[in-house]
DRENTORKOL-3810 file (N, C-alpha, C; in nm, 4 decimals):
REM DRENTORKOL-3810
@n.u->0.0884; n.v->-0.1169; n.w->0.0002; ca.u->0.0024; ca.v->0.0064; ca.w->-0.0056; c.u->0.0716; c.v->0.1236; c.w->-0.0019
@n.u->0.0451; n.v->0.2256; n.w->0.0191; ca.u->0.1096; ca.v->0.3543; ca.w->0.0202; c.u->0.1351; c.v->0.4118; c.w->0.1635
@n.u->0.2372; n.v->0.4910; n.w->0.1715; ca.u->0.2848; ca.v->0.5602; ca.w->0.2937; c.u->0.2671; c.v->0.7127; c.w->0.3090
@n.u->0.1781; n.v->0.7647; n.w->0.2166; ca.u->0.1636; ca.v->0.9008; ca.w->0.2224; c.u->0.0126; c.v->0.9307; c.w->0.1886
@n.u->-0.0359; n.v->1.0383; n.w->0.2293; ca.u->-0.1672; ca.v->1.0911; ca.w->0.2392; c.u->-0.2243; c.v->1.0972; c.w->0.0905
@n.u->-0.1483; n.v->1.1651; n.w->0.0033; ca.u->-0.1950; ca.v->1.1766; ca.w->-0.1397; c.u->-0.2292; c.v->1.0428; c.w->-0.2066
@n.u->-0.1322; n.v->0.9376; n.w->-0.1673; ca.u->-0.1544; ca.v->0.8038; ca.w->-0.2370; c.u->-0.2653; c.v->0.7513; c.w->-0.1700
@n.u->-0.3007; n.v->0.7566; n.w->-0.0324; ca.u->-0.4267; ca.v->0.7015; ca.w->0.0212; c.u->-0.5630; c.v->0.7673; c.w->-0.0491
@n.u->-0.5416; n.v->0.8948; n.w->-0.0625; ca.u->-0.6479; ca.v->0.9652; ca.w->-0.1380; c.u->-0.6767; c.v->0.9061; c.w->-0.2888
@n.u->-0.5708; n.v->0.8975; n.w->-0.3408; ca.u->-0.5711; ca.v->0.8406; ca.w->-0.4856; c.u->-0.6445; c.v->0.6983; c.w->-0.4860
@n.u->-0.5714; n.v->0.6110; n.w->-0.3800; ca.u->-0.6355; ca.v->0.4731; ca.w->-0.3741; c.u->-0.7875; c.v->0.4783; c.w->-0.3349
@n.u->-0.8269; n.v->0.5564; n.w->-0.2672; ca.u->-0.9617; ca.v->0.5751; ca.w->-0.2145; c.u->-1.0428; c.v->0.6156; c.w->-0.3364
@n.u->-1.0155; n.v->0.6796; n.w->-0.4350; ca.u->-1.0946; ca.v->0.7306; ca.w->-0.5358; c.u->-1.1009; c.v->0.6294; c.w->-0.6538
@n.u->-1.0271; n.v->0.5071; n.w->-0.6447; ca.u->-1.0512; ca.v->0.4160; ca.w->-0.7621; c.u->-1.1865; c.v->0.3701; c.w->-0.7637
@n.u->-1.2268; n.v->0.3396; n.w->-0.8872; ca.u->-1.3531; ca.v->0.2786; ca.w->-0.9131; c.u->-1.4651; c.v->0.3512; c.w->-0.8460
@n.u->-1.4579; n.v->0.4889; n.w->-0.8407; ca.u->-1.5695; ca.v->0.5780; ca.w->-0.8029; c.u->-1.5911; c.v->0.5746; c.w->-0.6574
@n.u->-1.4947; n.v->0.5112; n.w->-0.5684; ca.u->-1.5086; ca.v->0.5159; ca.w->-0.4453; c.u->-1.5164; c.v->0.6529; c.w->-0.3722
@n.u->-1.5968; n.v->0.6613; n.w->-0.2693; ca.u->-1.6141; ca.v->0.7949; ca.w->-0.1991; c.u->-1.5596; c.v->0.7893; c.w->-0.0577
@n.u->-1.6109; n.v->0.6872; n.w->0.0142; ca.u->-1.5853; ca.v->0.6677; ca.w->0.1639; c.u->-1.6395; c.v->0.5382; c.w->0.2057
@n.u->-1.5880; n.v->0.5005; n.w->0.3071; ca.u->-1.6477; ca.v->0.3568; ca.w->0.3713; c.u->-1.8021; c.v->0.3856; c.w->0.4053
@n.u->-1.8597; n.v->0.2731; n.w->0.4002; ca.u->-2.0059; ca.v->0.2773; ca.w->0.4280; c.u->-2.0032; c.v->0.3123; c.w->0.5978
@n.u->-2.1346; n.v->0.3645; n.w->0.6426; ca.u->-2.1372; ca.v->0.4273; ca.w->0.7734; c.u->-2.0660; c.v->0.3402; c.w->0.8942
@n.u->-2.1195; n.v->0.2184; n.w->0.9127; ca.u->-2.0520; ca.v->0.1330; ca.w->1.0271; c.u->-1.9060; c.v->0.1208; c.w->1.0204
@n.u->-1.8478; n.v->0.1142; n.w->0.8872; ca.u->-1.7049; ca.v->0.0863; ca.w->0.8764; c.u->-1.6399; c.v->0.2400; c.w->0.8809
@n.u->-1.7088; n.v->0.3325; n.w->0.8413; ca.u->-1.6414; ca.v->0.4706; ca.w->0.8627; c.u->-1.6290; c.v->0.4963; c.w->1.0103
@n.u->-1.7332; n.v->0.4693; n.w->1.0908; ca.u->-1.7307; ca.v->0.5008; ca.w->1.2375; c.u->-1.6027; c.v->0.4107; c.w->1.2972
@n.u->-1.5931; n.v->0.2793; n.w->1.2495; ca.u->-1.4823; ca.v->0.2080; ca.w->1.3187; c.u->-1.3536; c.v->0.2685; c.w->1.2665
@n.u->-1.3480; n.v->0.3284; n.w->1.1586; ca.u->-1.2176; ca.v->0.3837; ca.w->1.1109; c.u->-1.1921; c.v->0.5128; c.w->1.1947
@n.u->-1.3017; n.v->0.5960; n.w->1.2260; ca.u->-1.2834; ca.v->0.7177; ca.w->1.2929; c.u->-1.2499; c.v->0.6786; c.w->1.4471
@n.u->-1.2909; n.v->0.5781; n.w->1.4966; ca.u->-1.2643; ca.v->0.5255; ca.w->1.6483; c.u->-1.1024; c.v->0.4895; c.w->1.6453
@n.u->-1.0498; n.v->0.4726; n.w->1.5302; ca.u->-0.9044; ca.v->0.4276; ca.w->1.5269; c.u->-0.8113; c.v->0.5713; c.w->1.5314
@n.u->-0.8903; n.v->0.6776; n.w->1.5016; ca.u->-0.8001; ca.v->0.7978; ca.w->1.5031; c.u->-0.7494; c.v->0.8195; c.w->1.6510
@n.u->-0.6176; n.v->0.8719; n.w->1.6493; ca.u->-0.5696; ca.v->0.8949; ca.w->1.7833; c.u->-0.5731; c.v->1.0425; c.w->1.8078
@n.u->-0.5724; n.v->1.0738; n.w->1.9294; ca.u->-0.5566; ca.v->1.2368; ca.w->1.9864; c.u->-0.6625; c.v->1.3149; c.w->1.9299
@n.u->-0.7888; n.v->1.2653; n.w->1.9388; ca.u->-0.8946; ca.v->1.3546; ca.w->1.8762; c.u->-0.9339; c.v->1.4511; c.w->1.9949
@n.u->-0.9789; n.v->1.5596; n.w->1.9457; ca.u->-1.0282; ca.v->1.6684; ca.w->2.0389; c.u->-1.1739; c.v->1.6839; c.w->2.0262
@n.u->-1.2420; n.v->1.7658; n.w->2.1122; ca.u->-1.3857; ca.v->1.7691; ca.w->2.0978; c.u->-1.4460; c.v->1.7960; c.w->1.9705
@n.u->-1.3938; n.v->1.8853; n.w->1.8823; ca.u->-1.4319; ca.v->1.9127; ca.w->1.7580; c.u->-1.3431; c.v->1.8944; c.w->1.6293
@n.u->-1.2313; n.v->1.8173; n.w->1.6568; ca.u->-1.1346; ca.v->1.7863; ca.w->1.5722; c.u->-1.0871; c.v->1.6518; c.w->1.5775
@n.u->-1.0769; n.v->1.5648; n.w->1.4713; ca.u->-1.1320; ca.v->1.6094; ca.w->1.3354; c.u->-1.2838; c.v->1.6023; c.w->1.3595
@n.u->-1.3596; n.v->1.6495; n.w->1.2479; ca.u->-1.5034; ca.v->1.6559; ca.w->1.2426; c.u->-1.5385; c.v->1.5087; c.w->1.2388
@n.u->-1.6640; n.v->1.4621; n.w->1.2998; ca.u->-1.7237; ca.v->1.3485; ca.w->1.2944; c.u->-1.7604; c.v->1.2961; c.w->1.1701
@n.u->-1.7562; n.v->1.1535; n.w->1.1331; ca.u->-1.7999; ca.v->1.1036; ca.w->1.0054; c.u->-1.9376; c.v->1.1488; c.w->0.9705
@n.u->-1.9718; n.v->1.1597; n.w->0.8444; ca.u->-2.1058; ca.v->1.1856; ca.w->0.7832; c.u->-2.1889; c.v->1.0687; c.w->0.7782
@n.u->-2.2249; n.v->1.0267; n.w->0.9005; ca.u->-2.3074; ca.v->0.8944; ca.w->0.9092; c.u->-2.4424; c.v->0.9270; c.w->0.9807
@n.u->-2.5227; n.v->0.8364; n.w->1.0039; ca.u->-2.6458; ca.v->0.8382; ca.w->1.0514; c.u->-2.7357; c.v->0.9293; c.w->0.9692
@n.u->-2.8120; n.v->1.0264; n.w->1.0245; ca.u->-2.9046; ca.v->1.1100; ca.w->0.9333; c.u->-2.8126; c.v->1.1924; c.w->0.8548
@n.u->-2.6989; n.v->1.2317; n.w->0.8713; ca.u->-2.6032; ca.v->1.3193; ca.w->0.7782; c.u->-2.5978; c.v->1.2487; c.w->0.6573
@n.u->-2.5756; n.v->1.1015; n.w->0.6653; ca.u->-2.5570; ca.v->1.0205; ca.w->0.5414; c.u->-2.6396; c.v->1.0521; c.w->0.4299
@n.u->-2.7648; n.v->1.0778; n.w->0.4515; ca.u->-2.8629; ca.v->1.1055; ca.w->0.3576; c.u->-2.8730; c.v->1.2547; c.w->0.3219
@n.u->-2.8256; n.v->1.3362; n.w->0.3894; ca.u->-2.8310; ca.v->1.4764; ca.w->0.3788; c.u->-2.7269; c.v->1.5595; c.w->0.2961
@n.u->-2.6111; n.v->1.4983; n.w->0.2825; ca.u->-2.5042; ca.v->1.5507; ca.w->0.2346; c.u->-2.4725; c.v->1.4817; c.w->0.0810
@n.u->-2.3925; n.v->1.5440; n.w->0.0171; ca.u->-2.3385; ca.v->1.5064; ca.w->-0.1168; c.u->-2.2289; c.v->1.4104; c.w->-0.1111
@n.u->-2.1939; n.v->1.3296; n.w->-0.2214; ca.u->-2.0956; ca.v->1.2424; ca.w->-0.2214; c.u->-1.9727; c.v->1.3344; c.w->-0.2067
@n.u->-1.9653; n.v->1.4439; n.w->-0.2653; ca.u->-1.8278; ca.v->1.5223; ca.w->-0.2454; c.u->-1.8113; c.v->1.5700; c.w->-0.1107
@n.u->-1.9179; n.v->1.5928; n.w->-0.0343; ca.u->-1.9176; ca.v->1.6260; ca.w->0.1146; c.u->-1.8582; c.v->1.5092; c.w->0.1839
@n.u->-1.9101; n.v->1.3786; n.w->0.1563; ca.u->-1.8568; ca.v->1.2690; ca.w->0.2278; c.u->-1.7123; c.v->1.2400; c.w->0.1930
@n.u->-1.6719; n.v->1.2411; n.w->0.0733; ca.u->-1.5394; ca.v->1.2363; ca.w->0.0317; c.u->-1.4490; c.v->1.3447; c.w->0.1044
@n.u->-1.4845; n.v->1.4475; n.w->0.1074; ca.u->-1.3888; ca.v->1.5705; ca.w->0.1697; c.u->-1.3886; c.v->1.5242; c.w->0.3196
@n.u->-1.4828; n.v->1.4958; n.w->0.3812; ca.u->-1.4815; ca.v->1.4501; ca.w->0.5378; c.u->-1.3978; c.v->1.3368; c.w->0.5321
@n.u->-1.4184; n.v->1.2372; n.w->0.4542; ca.u->-1.3103; ca.v->1.1186; ca.w->0.4665; c.u->-1.1705; c.v->1.1588; c.w->0.4580
@n.u->-1.1519; n.v->1.2299; n.w->0.3541; ca.u->-1.0111; ca.v->1.2892; ca.w->0.3247; c.u->-0.9675; c.v->1.3685; c.w->0.4452
@n.u->-1.0469; n.v->1.4395; n.w->0.5171; ca.u->-1.0007; ca.v->1.5187; ca.w->0.6340; c.u->-0.9494; c.v->1.4247; c.w->0.7473
@n.u->-1.0291; n.v->1.2936; n.w->0.7365; ca.u->-0.9693; ca.v->1.1823; ca.w->0.8373; c.u->-0.8309; c.v->1.1380; c.w->0.7974
@n.u->-0.8334; n.v->1.1143; n.w->0.6673; ca.u->-0.6977; ca.v->1.0619; ca.w->0.6218; c.u->-0.5904; c.v->1.1670; c.w->0.6520
@n.u->-0.6011; n.v->1.2960; n.w->0.6358; ca.u->-0.5068; ca.v->1.3967; ca.w->0.6730; c.u->-0.4801; c.v->1.3923; c.w->0.8265
@n.u->-0.5714; n.v->1.3776; n.w->0.9091; ca.u->-0.5601; ca.v->1.3711; ca.w->1.0398; c.u->-0.4542; c.v->1.2627; c.w->1.0821
@n.u->-0.4699; n.v->1.1462; n.w->1.0110; ca.u->-0.3677; ca.v->1.0330; ca.w->1.0443; c.u->-0.2278; c.v->1.0753; c.w->1.0091
@n.u->-0.2263; n.v->1.1479; n.w->0.9079; ca.u->-0.0883; ca.v->1.2017; ca.w->0.8752; c.u->-0.0527; c.v->1.2920; c.w->0.9846
@n.u->-0.1101; n.v->1.3684; n.w->1.0296; ca.u->-0.0653; ca.v->1.4590; ca.w->1.1549; c.u->-0.0377; c.v->1.3858; c.w->1.2763
@n.u->-0.0968; n.v->1.2585; n.w->1.2957; ca.u->-0.0873; ca.v->1.1910; ca.w->1.4194; c.u->0.0186; c.v->1.0656; c.w->1.3998
@n.u->0.0738; n.v->1.0566; n.w->1.2972; ca.u->0.1690; ca.v->0.9591; ca.w->1.2634; c.u->0.1186; c.v->0.8120; c.w->1.2377
@n.u->-0.0185; n.v->0.8152; n.w->1.1874; ca.u->-0.0801; ca.v->0.6940; ca.w->1.1664; c.u->-0.1050; c.v->0.6485; c.w->1.0308
@n.u->-0.0204; n.v->0.6929; n.w->0.9387; ca.u->-0.0429; ca.v->0.6711; ca.w->0.7987; c.u->-0.0384; c.v->0.5316; c.w->0.7742
@n.u->0.0650; n.v->0.4535; n.w->0.8181; ca.u->0.0786; ca.v->0.3050; ca.w->0.7916; c.u->-0.0299; c.v->0.2297; c.w->0.8581
@n.u->-0.0737; n.v->0.2786; n.w->0.9638; ca.u->-0.2076; ca.v->0.1941; ca.w->1.0300; c.u->-0.3181; c.v->0.2164; c.w->0.9378
@n.u->-0.3428; n.v->0.3529; n.w->0.9023; ca.u->-0.4666; ca.v->0.3741; ca.w->0.8060; c.u->-0.4543; c.v->0.3019; c.w->0.6784
@n.u->-0.3355; n.v->0.3050; n.w->0.6344; ca.u->-0.3076; ca.v->0.2492; ca.w->0.4945; c.u->-0.3472; c.v->0.1015; c.w->0.4984
@n.u->-0.3087; n.v->0.0234; n.w->0.6141; ca.u->-0.3335; ca.v->-0.1125; ca.w->0.6191; c.u->-0.4713; c.v->-0.1339; c.w->0.6274
@n.u->-0.5460; n.v->-0.0361; n.w->0.7016; ca.u->-0.6984; ca.v->-0.0492; ca.w->0.7316; c.u->-0.7790; c.v->-0.0294; c.w->0.6007
@n.u->-0.7387; n.v->0.0660; n.w->0.5090; ca.u->-0.8133; ca.v->0.0955; ca.w->0.3986; c.u->-0.7752; c.v->0.0201; c.w->0.2712
@n.u->-0.6519; n.v->-0.0553; n.w->0.2844; ca.u->-0.6067; ca.v->-0.1273; ca.w->0.1755; c.u->-0.6988; c.v->-0.2440; c.w->0.1169
@n.u->-0.7810; n.v->-0.2844; n.w->0.1988; ca.u->-0.8823; ca.v->-0.3853; ca.w->0.1626; c.u->-1.0252; c.v->-0.3372; c.w->0.1844
@n.u->-1.0641; n.v->-0.2730; n.w->0.0797; ca.u->-1.1957; ca.v->-0.2146; ca.w->0.0894; c.u->-1.3011; c.v->-0.3247; c.w->0.0881
@n.u->-1.2778; n.v->-0.4416; n.w->0.0715; ca.u->-1.3772; ca.v->-0.5453; ca.w->0.0833; c.u->-1.4362; c.v->-0.5485; c.w->0.2165
@n.u->-1.3301; n.v->-0.5548; n.w->0.3120; ca.u->-1.3901; ca.v->-0.5454; ca.w->0.4485; c.u->-1.4542; c.v->-0.4094; c.w->0.4959
@n.u->-1.4376; n.v->-0.3147; n.w->0.4194; ca.u->-1.5038; ca.v->-0.1846; ca.w->0.4508; c.u->-1.6519; c.v->-0.1851; c.w->0.3934
@n.u->-1.6856; n.v->-0.2851; n.w->0.3343; ca.u->-1.8245; ca.v->-0.2864; ca.w->0.2746; c.u->-1.8607; c.v->-0.1759; c.w->0.1823
@n.u->-1.7823; n.v->-0.1372; n.w->0.0846; ca.u->-1.7959; ca.v->-0.0408; ca.w->-0.0074; c.u->-1.9046; c.v->-0.0763; c.w->-0.1130
@n.u->-2.0061; n.v->-0.0123; n.w->-0.1388; ca.u->-2.1090; ca.v->-0.0281; ca.w->-0.2480; c.u->-2.0662; c.v->0.0414; c.w->-0.3597
@n.u->-1.9791; n.v->-0.0402; n.w->-0.4610; ca.u->-1.9186; ca.v->0.0508; ca.w->-0.5688; c.u->-2.0490; c.v->0.0847; c.w->-0.6549
@n.u->-2.1361; n.v->0.0000; n.w->-0.6921; ca.u->-2.2458; ca.v->0.0414; ca.w->-0.7946; c.u->-2.3211; c.v->0.1476; c.w->-0.7276
@n.u->-2.3596; n.v->0.1528; n.w->-0.6090; ca.u->-2.4135; ca.v->0.2656; ca.w->-0.5403; c.u->-2.3326; c.v->0.3974; c.w->-0.5472
@n.u->-2.2124; n.v->0.3800; n.w->-0.5294; ca.u->-2.1247; ca.v->0.4992; ca.w->-0.5309; c.u->-2.1256; c.v->0.5680; c.w->-0.6748
@n.u->-2.1221; n.v->0.4594; n.w->-0.7828; ca.u->-2.1112; ca.v->0.5031; ca.w->-0.9149; c.u->-2.2315; c.v->0.5800; c.w->-0.9480
@n.u->-2.3556; n.v->0.5294; n.w->-0.8984; ca.u->-2.4838; ca.v->0.5916; ca.w->-0.9271; c.u->-2.4691; c.v->0.7506; c.w->-0.8533
@n.u->-2.4140; n.v->0.7563; n.w->-0.7405; ca.u->-2.4182; ca.v->0.8911; ca.w->-0.6870; c.u->-2.3254; c.v->0.9810; c.w->-0.7656
@n.u->-2.2031; n.v->0.9300; n.w->-0.7968; ca.u->-2.1113; ca.v->0.9940; ca.w->-0.8687; c.u->-2.1804; c.v->1.0511; c.w->-1.0137
@n.u->-2.2314; n.v->0.9465; n.w->-1.0851; ca.u->-2.3021; ca.v->0.9788; ca.w->-1.2048; c.u->-2.4242; c.v->1.0858; c.w->-1.1912
@n.u->-2.4945; n.v->1.0784; n.w->-1.0813; ca.u->-2.6024; ca.v->1.1806; ca.w->-1.0628; c.u->-2.5313; c.v->1.3107; c.w->-1.0199
@n.u->-2.4512; n.v->1.3188; n.w->-0.9540; ca.u->-2.3817; ca.v->1.4390; ca.w->-0.9183; c.u->-2.3094; c.v->1.5054; c.w->-1.0206
@n.u->-2.2552; n.v->1.4230; n.w->-1.1316; ca.u->-2.1925; ca.v->1.4832; ca.w->-1.2382; c.u->-2.2774; c.v->1.5251; c.w->-1.3465
@n.u->-2.3978; n.v->1.4552; n.w->-1.3543; ca.u->-2.5064; ca.v->1.5029; ca.w->-1.4463; c.u->-2.5905; c.v->1.6207; c.w->-1.4019
@n.u->-2.5844; n.v->1.6478; n.w->-1.2701; ca.u->-2.6672; ca.v->1.7688; ca.w->-1.2286; c.u->-2.6071; c.v->1.8964; c.w->-1.2264
END
């Protein structure tokens, strides 16, 4: 896998991927070290999942990836997201979101 943030972002974009599904995103968020009350921002899950755009979700997920860089967790996060099958990403659903976003 990769050991830099931009590489993780590039990997995360393959095949129209946006972010992990809510349960998995929450698990990933719980792995983040040294969180503060409002930093980093919480994942866009639960009700927010349905209220925000795919771009908003990806931006927030990337914020979490950037946090790992600041906290020295790049390798740990890289290992976690290197296998998107365990993150339960719905690629066809994400393709529909991307195509809808692009066409509007």
